[in-house]
PyMOL Python script that loads the backbone (N, CA, C, O; Angstrom):
from pymol import cmd

cmd.read_pdbstr("""\
ATOM      1  N   MET A   1       0.822  -1.199   0.000  1.00  0.00           N
ATOM      2  CA  MET A   1       0.000   0.000   0.000  1.00  0.00           C
ATOM      3  C   MET A   1       0.864   1.260   0.000  1.00  0.00           C
ATOM      4  O   MET A   1       0.574   2.209  -0.729  1.00  0.00           O
ATOM      5  N   ALA A   2       1.922   1.275   0.812  1.00  0.00           N
ATOM      6  CA  ALA A   2       2.791   2.448   0.858  1.00  0.00           C
ATOM      7  C   ALA A   2       3.545   2.637  -0.451  1.00  0.00           C
ATOM      8  O   ALA A   2       3.873   3.763  -0.825  1.00  0.00           O
ATOM      9  N   MET A   3       3.817   1.546  -1.142  1.00  0.00           N
ATOM     10  CA  MET A   3       4.540   1.640  -2.410  1.00  0.00           C
ATOM     11  C   MET A   3       3.717   2.371  -3.464  1.00  0.00           C
ATOM     12  O   MET A   3       4.271   3.130  -4.259  1.00  0.00           O
ATOM     13  N   ARG A   4       2.396   2.155  -3.481  1.00  0.00           N
ATOM     14  CA  ARG A   4       1.530   2.815  -4.452  1.00  0.00           C
ATOM     15  C   ARG A   4       1.498   4.323  -4.200  1.00  0.00           C
ATOM     16  O   ARG A   4       1.545   5.101  -5.153  1.00  0.00           O
ATOM     17  N   GLU A   5       1.420   4.749  -2.942  1.00  0.00           N
ATOM     18  CA  GLU A   5       1.429   6.181  -2.628  1.00  0.00           C
ATOM     19  C   GLU A   5       2.749   6.817  -3.054  1.00  0.00           C
ATOM     20  O   GLU A   5       2.765   7.947  -3.542  1.00  0.00           O
ATOM     21  N   LYS A   6       3.836   6.111  -2.874  1.00  0.00           N
ATOM     22  CA  LYS A   6       5.137   6.623  -3.275  1.00  0.00           C
ATOM     23  C   LYS A   6       5.172   6.838  -4.788  1.00  0.00           C
ATOM     24  O   LYS A   6       5.702   7.846  -5.256  1.00  0.00           O
ATOM     25  N   ASN A   7       4.616   5.908  -5.551  1.00  0.00           N
ATOM     26  CA  ASN A   7       4.591   6.037  -6.993  1.00  0.00           C
ATOM     27  C   ASN A   7       3.763   7.235  -7.439  1.00  0.00           C
ATOM     28  O   ASN A   7       4.116   7.894  -8.417  1.00  0.00           O
ATOM     29  N   ILE A   8       2.683   7.525  -6.750  1.00  0.00           N
ATOM     30  CA  ILE A   8       1.864   8.684  -7.097  1.00  0.00           C
ATOM     31  C   ILE A   8       2.661   9.965  -6.870  1.00  0.00           C
ATOM     32  O   ILE A   8       2.580  10.892  -7.676  1.00  0.00           O
ATOM     33  N   TRP A   9       3.423  10.028  -5.789  1.00  0.00           N
ATOM     34  CA  TRP A   9       4.227  11.224  -5.520  1.00  0.00           C
ATOM     35  C   TRP A   9       5.337  11.377  -6.557  1.00  0.00           C
ATOM     36  O   TRP A   9       5.667  12.493  -6.957  1.00  0.00           O
ATOM     37  N   ILE A  10       5.901  10.275  -6.982  1.00  0.00           N
ATOM     38  CA  ILE A  10       6.935  10.338  -8.020  1.00  0.00           C
ATOM     39  C   ILE A  10       6.322  10.817  -9.325  1.00  0.00           C
ATOM     40  O   ILE A  10       6.930  11.618 -10.035  1.00  0.00           O
ATOM     41  N   LEU A  11       5.126  10.337  -9.653  1.00  0.00           N
ATOM     42  CA  LEU A  11       4.435  10.796 -10.858  1.00  0.00           C
ATOM     43  C   LEU A  11       4.161  12.292 -10.792  1.00  0.00           C
ATOM     44  O   LEU A  11       4.372  13.004 -11.773  1.00  0.00           O
ATOM     45  N   ILE A  12       3.697  12.768  -9.654  1.00  0.00           N
ATOM     46  CA  ILE A  12       3.438  14.205  -9.491  1.00  0.00           C
ATOM     47  C   ILE A  12       4.725  14.998  -9.654  1.00  0.00           C
ATOM     48  O   ILE A  12       4.724  16.058 -10.281  1.00  0.00           O
ATOM     49  N   LEU A  13       5.815  14.500  -9.100  1.00  0.00           N
ATOM     50  CA  LEU A  13       7.109  15.169  -9.241  1.00  0.00           C
ATOM     51  C   LEU A  13       7.549  15.208 -10.697  1.00  0.00           C
ATOM     52  O   LEU A  13       8.013  16.243 -11.176  1.00  0.00           O
ATOM     53  N   PHE A  14       7.410  14.095 -11.406  1.00  0.00           N
ATOM     54  CA  PHE A  14       7.759  14.059 -12.829  1.00  0.00           C
ATOM     55  C   PHE A  14       6.907  15.038 -13.626  1.00  0.00           C
ATOM     56  O   PHE A  14       7.422  15.747 -14.490  1.00  0.00           O
ATOM     57  N   LEU A  15       5.603  15.081 -13.342  1.00  0.00           N
ATOM     58  CA  LEU A  15       4.717  15.995 -14.064  1.00  0.00           C
ATOM     59  C   LEU A  15       5.086  17.451 -13.812  1.00  0.00           C
ATOM     60  O   LEU A  15       5.108  18.258 -14.741  1.00  0.00           O
ATOM     61  N   LEU A  16       5.375  17.785 -12.563  1.00  0.00           N
ATOM     62  CA  LEU A  16       5.773  19.164 -12.254  1.00  0.00           C
ATOM     63  C   LEU A  16       7.074  19.531 -12.960  1.00  0.00           C
ATOM     64  O   LEU A  16       7.206  20.633 -13.494  1.00  0.00           O
ATOM     65  N   CYS A  17       8.027  18.615 -12.960  1.00  0.00           N
ATOM     66  CA  CYS A  17       9.285  18.879 -13.675  1.00  0.00           C
ATOM     67  C   CYS A  17       9.040  19.031 -15.168  1.00  0.00           C
ATOM     68  O   CYS A  17       9.642  19.894 -15.807  1.00  0.00           O
ATOM     69  N   GLY A  18       8.168  18.208 -15.733  1.00  0.00           N
ATOM     70  CA  GLY A  18       7.843  18.320 -17.149  1.00  0.00           C
ATOM     71  C   GLY A  18       7.193  19.646 -17.486  1.00  0.00           C
ATOM     72  O   GLY A  18       7.496  20.244 -18.518  1.00  0.00           O
ATOM     73  N   ILE A  19       6.298  20.112 -16.621  1.00  0.00           N
ATOM     74  CA  ILE A  19       5.629  21.392 -16.848  1.00  0.00           C
ATOM     75  C   ILE A  19       6.625  22.544 -16.759  1.00  0.00           C
ATOM     76  O   ILE A  19       6.642  23.424 -17.620  1.00  0.00           O
ATOM     77  N   VAL A  20       7.450  22.537 -15.719  1.00  0.00           N
ATOM     78  CA  VAL A  20       8.386  23.641 -15.505  1.00  0.00           C
ATOM     79  C   VAL A  20       9.456  23.679 -16.591  1.00  0.00           C
ATOM     80  O   VAL A  20       9.719  24.736 -17.165  1.00  0.00           O
ATOM     81  N   VAL A  21      10.068  22.544 -16.873  1.00  0.00           N
ATOM     82  CA  VAL A  21      11.129  22.507 -17.889  1.00  0.00           C
ATOM     83  C   VAL A  21      10.552  22.803 -19.264  1.00  0.00           C
ATOM     84  O   VAL A  21      11.161  23.533 -20.047  1.00  0.00           O
ATOM     85  N   GLY A  22       9.377  22.243 -19.570  1.00  0.00           N
ATOM     86  CA  GLY A  22       8.735  22.514 -20.845  1.00  0.00           C
ATOM     87  C   GLY A  22       8.364  23.981 -21.001  1.00  0.00           C
ATOM     88  O   GLY A  22       8.555  24.561 -22.070  1.00  0.00           O
ATOM     89  N   GLY A  23       7.838  24.579 -19.949  1.00  0.00           N
ATOM     90  CA  GLY A  23       7.500  25.997 -20.007  1.00  0.00           C
ATOM     91  C   GLY A  23       8.726  26.876 -20.185  1.00  0.00           C
ATOM     92  O   GLY A  23       8.693  27.854 -20.931  1.00  0.00           O
ATOM     93  N   LEU A  24       9.809  26.527 -19.499  1.00  0.00           N
ATOM     94  CA  LEU A  24      11.054  27.276 -19.642  1.00  0.00           C
ATOM     95  C   LEU A  24      11.606  27.154 -21.059  1.00  0.00           C
ATOM     96  O   LEU A  24      12.025  28.145 -21.656  1.00  0.00           O
ATOM     97  N   LEU A  25      11.604  25.939 -21.590  1.00  0.00           N
ATOM     98  CA  LEU A  25      12.087  25.751 -22.961  1.00  0.00           C
ATOM     99  C   LEU A  25      11.188  26.455 -23.969  1.00  0.00           C
ATOM    100  O   LEU A  25      11.672  26.953 -24.986  1.00  0.00           O
ATOM    101  N   GLY A  26       9.903  26.500 -23.702  1.00  0.00           N
ATOM    102  CA  GLY A  26       8.987  27.213 -24.582  1.00  0.00           C
ATOM    103  C   GLY A  26       9.268  28.703 -24.605  1.00  0.00           C
ATOM    104  O   GLY A  26       9.234  29.331 -25.663  1.00  0.00           O
ATOM    105  N   GLU A  27       9.546  29.272 -23.438  1.00  0.00           N
ATOM    106  CA  GLU A  27       9.882  30.691 -23.387  1.00  0.00           C
ATOM    107  C   GLU A  27      11.208  30.983 -24.080  1.00  0.00           C
ATOM    108  O   GLU A  27      11.346  32.001 -24.758  1.00  0.00           O
ATOM    109  N   LEU A  28      12.175  30.098 -23.912  1.00  0.00           N
ATOM    110  CA  LEU A  28      13.455  30.279 -24.594  1.00  0.00           C
ATOM    111  C   LEU A  28      13.306  30.101 -26.103  1.00  0.00           C
ATOM    112  O   LEU A  28      13.962  30.793 -26.881  1.00  0.00           O
ATOM    113  N   ALA A  29      12.446  29.178 -26.511  1.00  0.00           N
ATOM    114  CA  ALA A  29      12.242  28.917 -27.940  1.00  0.00           C
ATOM    115  C   ALA A  29      11.495  30.057 -28.624  1.00  0.00           C
ATOM    116  O   ALA A  29      11.547  30.175 -29.848  1.00  0.00           O
ATOM    117  N   SER A  30      10.807  30.891 -27.864  1.00  0.00           N
ATOM    118  CA  SER A  30      10.063  31.999 -28.477  1.00  0.00           C
ATOM    119  C   SER A  30      10.998  33.013 -29.134  1.00  0.00           C
ATOM    120  O   SER A  30      10.576  33.777 -30.001  1.00  0.00           O
ATOM    121  N   LYS A  31      12.248  33.019 -28.727  1.00  0.00           N
ATOM    122  CA  LYS A  31      13.228  33.955 -29.296  1.00  0.00           C
ATOM    123  C   LYS A  31      13.871  33.428 -30.577  1.00  0.00           C
ATOM    124  O   LYS A  31      14.550  34.172 -31.284  1.00  0.00           O
ATOM    125  N   VAL A  32      13.657  32.134 -30.877  1.00  0.00           N
ATOM    126  CA  VAL A  32      14.188  31.519 -32.089  1.00  0.00           C
ATOM    127  C   VAL A  32      13.040  31.420 -33.085  1.00  0.00           C
ATOM    128  O   VAL A  32      11.978  30.884 -32.769  1.00  0.00           O
ATOM    129  N   GLU A  33      13.258  31.936 -34.279  1.00  0.00           N
ATOM    130  CA  GLU A  33      12.171  32.077 -35.256  1.00  0.00           C
ATOM    131  C   GLU A  33      11.489  30.754 -35.612  1.00  0.00           C
ATOM    132  O   GLU A  33      10.260  30.678 -35.594  1.00  0.00           O
ATOM    133  N   PHE A  34      12.260  29.713 -35.935  1.00  0.00           N
ATOM    134  CA  PHE A  34      11.645  28.467 -36.382  1.00  0.00           C
ATOM    135  C   PHE A  34      11.142  27.598 -35.229  1.00  0.00           C
ATOM    136  O   PHE A  34      10.506  26.573 -35.471  1.00  0.00           O
ATOM    137  N   LEU A  35      11.416  27.989 -33.975  1.00  0.00           N
ATOM    138  CA  LEU A  35      10.896  27.273 -32.810  1.00  0.00           C
ATOM    139  C   LEU A  35       9.831  28.070 -32.058  1.00  0.00           C
ATOM    140  O   LEU A  35       9.380  27.648 -30.993  1.00  0.00           O
ATOM    141  N   SER A  36       9.438  29.187 -32.587  1.00  0.00           N
ATOM    142  CA  SER A  36       8.507  30.062 -31.864  1.00  0.00           C
ATOM    143  C   SER A  36       7.144  29.412 -31.643  1.00  0.00           C
ATOM    144  O   SER A  36       6.411  29.826 -30.745  1.00  0.00           O
ATOM    145  N   TRP A  37       6.787  28.405 -32.437  1.00  0.00           N
ATOM    146  CA  TRP A  37       5.506  27.729 -32.257  1.00  0.00           C
ATOM    147  C   TRP A  37       5.437  26.992 -30.923  1.00  0.00           C
ATOM    148  O   TRP A  37       4.339  26.727 -30.433  1.00  0.00           O
ATOM    149  N   LEU A  38       6.582  26.652 -30.320  1.00  0.00           N
ATOM    150  CA  LEU A  38       6.581  25.989 -29.017  1.00  0.00           C
ATOM    151  C   LEU A  38       6.086  26.895 -27.892  1.00  0.00           C
ATOM    152  O   LEU A  38       5.637  26.411 -26.852  1.00  0.00           O
ATOM    153  N   ALA A  39       6.169  28.202 -28.101  1.00  0.00           N
ATOM    154  CA  ALA A  39       5.757  29.154 -27.073  1.00  0.00           C
ATOM    155  C   ALA A  39       4.276  29.501 -27.168  1.00  0.00           C
ATOM    156  O   ALA A  39       3.764  30.233 -26.320  1.00  0.00           O
ATOM    157  N   TYR A  40       3.576  28.991 -28.180  1.00  0.00           N
ATOM    158  CA  TYR A  40       2.153  29.295 -28.315  1.00  0.00           C
ATOM    159  C   TYR A  40       1.387  28.644 -27.168  1.00  0.00           C
ATOM    160  O   TYR A  40       1.564  27.458 -26.892  1.00  0.00           O
ATOM    161  N   GLY A  41       0.544  29.417 -26.506  1.00  0.00           N
ATOM    162  CA  GLY A  41      -0.219  28.862 -25.399  1.00  0.00           C
ATOM    163  C   GLY A  41      -1.228  29.842 -24.857  1.00  0.00           C
ATOM    164  O   GLY A  41      -1.453  30.910 -25.425  1.00  0.00           O
ATOM    165  N   GLU A  42      -1.822  29.468 -23.766  1.00  0.00           N
ATOM    166  CA  GLU A  42      -2.849  30.267 -23.109  1.00  0.00           C
ATOM    167  C   GLU A  42      -2.495  30.479 -21.647  1.00  0.00           C
ATOM    168  O   GLU A  42      -1.736  29.718 -21.048  1.00  0.00           O
ATOM    169  N   GLU A  43      -3.065  31.525 -21.099  1.00  0.00           N
ATOM    170  CA  GLU A  43      -2.884  31.868 -19.692  1.00  0.00           C
ATOM    171  C   GLU A  43      -4.260  31.947 -19.061  1.00  0.00           C
ATOM    172  O   GLU A  43      -5.142  32.630 -19.582  1.00  0.00           O
ATOM    173  N   PHE A  44      -4.456  31.255 -17.943  1.00  0.00           N
ATOM    174  CA  PHE A  44      -5.753  31.312 -17.279  1.00  0.00           C
ATOM    175  C   PHE A  44      -5.570  31.254 -15.772  1.00  0.00           C
ATOM    176  O   PHE A  44      -4.553  30.772 -15.273  1.00  0.00           O
ATOM    177  N   GLY A  45      -6.557  31.747 -15.064  1.00  0.00           N
ATOM    178  CA  GLY A  45      -6.519  31.787 -13.613  1.00  0.00           C
ATOM    179  C   GLY A  45      -7.173  33.054 -13.109  1.00  0.00           C
ATOM    180  O   GLY A  45      -8.021  33.634 -13.787  1.00  0.00           O
ATOM    181  N   LEU A  46      -6.786  33.481 -11.934  1.00  0.00           N
ATOM    182  CA  LEU A  46      -7.316  34.709 -11.339  1.00  0.00           C
ATOM    183  C   LEU A  46      -6.470  35.887 -11.821  1.00  0.00           C
ATOM    184  O   LEU A  46      -5.303  36.009 -11.447  1.00  0.00           O
ATOM    185  N   SER A  47      -7.050  36.746 -12.643  1.00  0.00           N
ATOM    186  CA  SER A  47      -6.278  37.885 -13.155  1.00  0.00           C
ATOM    187  C   SER A  47      -6.070  38.939 -12.061  1.00  0.00           C
ATOM    188  O   SER A  47      -5.039  39.612 -12.032  1.00  0.00           O
ATOM    189  N   THR A  48      -7.036  39.078 -11.180  1.00  0.00           N
ATOM    190  CA  THR A  48      -6.861  39.966 -10.032  1.00  0.00           C
ATOM    191  C   THR A  48      -6.931  39.112  -8.765  1.00  0.00           C
ATOM    192  O   THR A  48      -7.852  38.309  -8.617  1.00  0.00           O
ATOM    193  N   PRO A  49      -5.986  39.273  -7.863  1.00  0.00           N
ATOM    194  CA  PRO A  49      -5.969  38.426  -6.666  1.00  0.00           C
ATOM    195  C   PRO A  49      -7.149  38.724  -5.737  1.00  0.00           C
ATOM    196  O   PRO A  49      -7.687  39.832  -5.726  1.00  0.00           O
ATOM    197  N   ILE A  50      -7.532  37.725  -4.974  1.00  0.00           N
ATOM    198  CA  ILE A  50      -8.599  37.858  -3.982  1.00  0.00           C
ATOM    199  C   ILE A  50      -7.948  38.210  -2.646  1.00  0.00           C
ATOM    200  O   ILE A  50      -6.993  37.558  -2.225  1.00  0.00           O
ATOM    201  N   GLU A  51      -8.466  39.238  -1.984  1.00  0.00           N
ATOM    202  CA  GLU A  51      -7.900  39.669  -0.698  1.00  0.00           C
ATOM    203  C   GLU A  51      -8.882  39.373   0.425  1.00  0.00           C
ATOM    204  O   GLU A  51     -10.089  39.576   0.290  1.00  0.00           O
ATOM    205  N   LEU A  52      -8.338  38.889   1.534  1.00  0.00           N
ATOM    206  CA  LEU A  52      -9.115  38.640   2.742  1.00  0.00           C
ATOM    207  C   LEU A  52      -8.485  39.466   3.857  1.00  0.00           C
ATOM    208  O   LEU A  52      -7.381  39.168   4.315  1.00  0.00           O
ATOM    209  N   ASN A  53      -9.190  40.500   4.288  1.00  0.00           N
ATOM    210  CA  ASN A  53      -8.677  41.405   5.308  1.00  0.00           C
ATOM    211  C   ASN A  53      -9.363  41.090   6.632  1.00  0.00           C
ATOM    212  O   ASN A  53     -10.573  41.272   6.761  1.00  0.00           O
ATOM    213  N   LEU A  54      -8.596  40.617   7.619  1.00  0.00           N
ATOM    214  CA  LEU A  54      -9.126  40.274   8.934  1.00  0.00           C
ATOM    215  C   LEU A  54      -8.699  41.280  10.000  1.00  0.00           C
ATOM    216  O   LEU A  54      -8.773  40.984  11.192  1.00  0.00           O
ATOM    217  N   ASN A  55      -8.260  42.450   9.587  1.00  0.00           N
ATOM    218  CA  ASN A  55      -7.764  43.537  10.437  1.00  0.00           C
ATOM    219  C   ASN A  55      -6.473  43.185  11.165  1.00  0.00           C
ATOM    220  O   ASN A  55      -5.673  44.084  11.426  1.00  0.00           O
ATOM    221  N   VAL A  56      -6.239  41.953  11.497  1.00  0.00           N
ATOM    222  CA  VAL A  56      -4.996  41.542  12.134  1.00  0.00           C
ATOM    223  C   VAL A  56      -4.022  41.044  11.081  1.00  0.00           C
ATOM    224  O   VAL A  56      -2.815  41.268  11.172  1.00  0.00           O
ATOM    225  N   ILE A  57      -4.562  40.372  10.090  1.00  0.00           N
ATOM    226  CA  ILE A  57      -3.744  39.821   9.017  1.00  0.00           C
ATOM    227  C   ILE A  57      -4.495  40.011   7.700  1.00  0.00           C
ATOM    228  O   ILE A  57      -5.721  39.910   7.642  1.00  0.00           O
ATOM    229  N   LYS A  58      -3.750  40.281   6.680  1.00  0.00           N
ATOM    230  CA  LYS A  58      -4.329  40.462   5.355  1.00  0.00           C
ATOM    231  C   LYS A  58      -3.767  39.374   4.442  1.00  0.00           C
ATOM    232  O   LYS A  58      -2.558  39.302   4.225  1.00  0.00           O
ATOM    233  N   LEU A  59      -4.649  38.532   3.912  1.00  0.00           N
ATOM    234  CA  LEU A  59      -4.252  37.424   3.054  1.00  0.00           C
ATOM    235  C   LEU A  59      -4.633  37.743   1.614  1.00  0.00           C
ATOM    236  O   LEU A  59      -5.720  38.252   1.342  1.00  0.00           O
ATOM    237  N   THR A  60      -3.727  37.438   0.707  1.00  0.00           N
ATOM    238  CA  THR A  60      -3.970  37.635  -0.717  1.00  0.00           C
ATOM    239  C   THR A  60      -3.806  36.300  -1.419  1.00  0.00           C
ATOM    240  O   THR A  60      -2.776  35.639  -1.285  1.00  0.00           O
ATOM    241  N   PHE A  61      -4.836  35.905  -2.176  1.00  0.00           N
ATOM    242  CA  PHE A  61      -4.827  34.643  -2.905  1.00  0.00           C
ATOM    243  C   PHE A  61      -4.826  34.929  -4.403  1.00  0.00           C
ATOM    244  O   PHE A  61      -5.607  35.747  -4.890  1.00  0.00           O
ATOM    245  N   GLY A  62      -3.957  34.258  -5.114  1.00  0.00           N
ATOM    246  CA  GLY A  62      -3.916  34.390  -6.566  1.00  0.00           C
ATOM    247  C   GLY A  62      -3.290  33.153  -7.179  1.00  0.00           C
ATOM    248  O   GLY A  62      -2.398  32.537  -6.597  1.00  0.00           O
ATOM    249  N   LEU A  63      -3.764  32.800  -8.351  1.00  0.00           N
ATOM    250  CA  LEU A  63      -3.251  31.623  -9.028  1.00  0.00           C
ATOM    251  C   LEU A  63      -3.386  31.849 -10.527  1.00  0.00           C
ATOM    252  O   LEU A  63      -4.458  32.203 -11.018  1.00  0.00           O
ATOM    253  N   MET A  64      -2.278  31.639 -11.255  1.00  0.00           N
ATOM    254  CA  MET A  64      -2.275  31.845 -12.702  1.00  0.00           C
ATOM    255  C   MET A  64      -1.505  30.698 -13.347  1.00  0.00           C
ATOM    256  O   MET A  64      -0.410  30.352 -12.903  1.00  0.00           O
ATOM    257  N   PHE A  65      -2.069  30.118 -14.380  1.00  0.00           N
ATOM    258  CA  PHE A  65      -1.426  29.057 -15.138  1.00  0.00           C
ATOM    259  C   PHE A  65      -1.111  29.571 -16.531  1.00  0.00           C
ATOM    260  O   PHE A  65      -1.927  30.249 -17.154  1.00  0.00           O
ATOM    261  N   LYS A  66       0.072  29.245 -17.011  1.00  0.00           N
ATOM    262  CA  LYS A  66       0.451  29.572 -18.377  1.00  0.00           C
ATOM    263  C   LYS A  66       0.932  28.284 -19.030  1.00  0.00           C
ATOM    264  O   LYS A  66       2.022  27.790 -18.739  1.00  0.00           O
ATOM    265  N   ILE A  67       0.106  27.755 -19.911  1.00  0.00           N
ATOM    266  CA  ILE A  67       0.393  26.490 -20.571  1.00  0.00           C
ATOM    267  C   ILE A  67       0.775  26.777 -22.016  1.00  0.00           C
ATOM    268  O   ILE A  67       0.072  27.506 -22.717  1.00  0.00           O
ATOM    269  N   ASN A  68       1.891  26.204 -22.461  1.00  0.00           N
ATOM    270  CA  ASN A  68       2.278  26.334 -23.870  1.00  0.00           C
ATOM    271  C   ASN A  68       2.552  24.956 -24.451  1.00  0.00           C
ATOM    272  O   ASN A  68       2.520  23.957 -23.733  1.00  0.00           O
ATOM    273  N   ILE A  69       2.818  24.902 -25.738  1.00  0.00           N
ATOM    274  CA  ILE A  69       3.027  23.636 -26.434  1.00  0.00           C
ATOM    275  C   ILE A  69       4.204  22.861 -25.828  1.00  0.00           C
ATOM    276  O   ILE A  69       4.130  21.642 -25.670  1.00  0.00           O
ATOM    277  N   ALA A  70       5.277  23.563 -25.494  1.00  0.00           N
ATOM    278  CA  ALA A  70       6.459  22.895 -24.932  1.00  0.00           C
ATOM    279  C   ALA A  70       6.145  22.265 -23.573  1.00  0.00           C
ATOM    280  O   ALA A  70       6.670  21.194 -23.267  1.00  0.00           O
ATOM    281  N   SER A  71       5.308  22.897 -22.754  1.00  0.00           N
ATOM    282  CA  SER A  71       4.969  22.298 -21.459  1.00  0.00           C
ATOM    283  C   SER A  71       4.076  21.073 -21.641  1.00  0.00           C
ATOM    284  O   SER A  71       4.156  20.135 -20.848  1.00  0.00           O
ATOM    285  N   ILE A  72       3.229  21.064 -22.669  1.00  0.00           N
ATOM    286  CA  ILE A  72       2.424  19.875 -22.956  1.00  0.00           C
ATOM    287  C   ILE A  72       3.331  18.731 -23.400  1.00  0.00           C
ATOM    288  O   ILE A  72       3.132  17.586 -22.993  1.00  0.00           O
ATOM    289  N   ILE A  73       4.321  19.035 -24.230  1.00  0.00           N
ATOM    290  CA  ILE A  73       5.304  18.021 -24.631  1.00  0.00           C
ATOM    291  C   ILE A  73       6.066  17.522 -23.404  1.00  0.00           C
ATOM    292  O   ILE A  73       6.356  16.330 -23.298  1.00  0.00           O
ATOM    293  N   GLY A  74       6.389  18.422 -22.480  1.00  0.00           N
ATOM    294  CA  GLY A  74       7.065  18.032 -21.242  1.00  0.00           C
ATOM    295  C   GLY A  74       6.216  17.095 -20.397  1.00  0.00           C
ATOM    296  O   GLY A  74       6.744  16.162 -19.792  1.00  0.00           O
ATOM    297  N   ILE A  75       4.907  17.330 -20.345  1.00  0.00           N
ATOM    298  CA  ILE A  75       4.006  16.457 -19.590  1.00  0.00           C
ATOM    299  C   ILE A  75       3.979  15.066 -20.217  1.00  0.00           C
ATOM    300  O   ILE A  75       4.043  14.059 -19.511  1.00  0.00           O
ATOM    301  N   VAL A  76       3.883  15.013 -21.546  1.00  0.00           N
ATOM    302  CA  VAL A  76       3.854  13.723 -22.245  1.00  0.00           C
ATOM    303  C   VAL A  76       5.163  12.967 -22.016  1.00  0.00           C
ATOM    304  O   VAL A  76       5.144  11.762 -21.765  1.00  0.00           O
ATOM    305  N   LEU A  77       6.288  13.658 -22.100  1.00  0.00           N
ATOM    306  CA  LEU A  77       7.583  13.009 -21.842  1.00  0.00           C
ATOM    307  C   LEU A  77       7.697  12.529 -20.396  1.00  0.00           C
ATOM    308  O   LEU A  77       8.259  11.464 -20.141  1.00  0.00           O
ATOM    309  N   ALA A  78       7.168  13.306 -19.450  1.00  0.00           N
ATOM    310  CA  ALA A  78       7.222  12.913 -18.039  1.00  0.00           C
ATOM    311  C   ALA A  78       6.414  11.638 -17.806  1.00  0.00           C
ATOM    312  O   ALA A  78       6.851  10.756 -17.066  1.00  0.00           O
ATOM    313  N   ILE A  79       5.240  11.534 -18.432  1.00  0.00           N
ATOM    314  CA  ILE A  79       4.439  10.316 -18.289  1.00  0.00           C
ATOM    315  C   ILE A  79       5.156   9.132 -18.933  1.00  0.00           C
ATOM    316  O   ILE A  79       5.147   8.031 -18.382  1.00  0.00           O
ATOM    317  N   PHE A  80       5.771   9.346 -20.082  1.00  0.00           N
ATOM    318  CA  PHE A  80       6.514   8.282 -20.764  1.00  0.00           C
ATOM    319  C   PHE A  80       7.693   7.799 -19.895  1.00  0.00           C
ATOM    320  O   PHE A  80       7.910   6.595 -19.754  1.00  0.00           O
ATOM    321  N   ILE A  81       8.440   8.733 -19.323  1.00  0.00           N
ATOM    322  CA  ILE A  81       9.575   8.368 -18.464  1.00  0.00           C
ATOM    323  C   ILE A  81       9.099   7.656 -17.214  1.00  0.00           C
ATOM    324  O   ILE A  81       9.727   6.695 -16.770  1.00  0.00           O
ATOM    325  N   TYR A  82       7.978   8.123 -16.634  1.00  0.00           N
ATOM    326  CA  TYR A  82       7.437   7.488 -15.437  1.00  0.00           C
ATOM    327  C   TYR A  82       7.058   6.036 -15.706  1.00  0.00           C
ATOM    328  O   TYR A  82       7.294   5.167 -14.867  1.00  0.00           O
ATOM    329  N   LYS A  83       6.474   5.772 -16.866  1.00  0.00           N
ATOM    330  CA  LYS A  83       6.096   4.400 -17.193  1.00  0.00           C
ATOM    331  C   LYS A  83       7.299   3.508 -17.401  1.00  0.00           C
ATOM    332  O   LYS A  83       7.233   2.305 -17.146  1.00  0.00           O
ATOM    333  N   LYS A  84       8.412   4.090 -17.867  1.00  0.00           N
ATOM    334  CA  LYS A  84       9.639   3.313 -18.089  1.00  0.00           C
ATOM    335  C   LYS A  84      10.380   3.021 -16.784  1.00  0.00           C
ATOM    336  O   LYS A  84      11.095   2.023 -16.692  1.00  0.00           O
ATOM    337  N   VAL A  85      10.219   3.873 -15.784  1.00  0.00           N
ATOM    338  CA  VAL A  85      10.960   3.727 -14.522  1.00  0.00           C
ATOM    339  C   VAL A  85      10.322   2.724 -13.626  1.00  0.00           C
ATOM    340  O   VAL A  85      10.815   2.478 -12.526  1.00  0.00           O
TER     341      VAL A  85
END
""", "prot")
cmd.dss("prot")
cmd.show_as("cartoon", "prot")
cmd.util.cbc("prot")
cmd.orient("prot")
């Protein structure tokens, strides 16, 4: 049972690495003319943060996702590597 939970955490780690590395490569590829298609993507989330003011503490919540083609390729590669490991 503990082994299955460990595998899920490894999968999540691989997916996060795939998203981050893919997004970084997509941004770098946007500066190269023939690779600029890798940077095509969408941005979604909370455009203006939500504030919770309790007079003692002020909390600000915000979340934004920027997905591009390179990060999707990174996710696919992460799943492929996870299945091989």
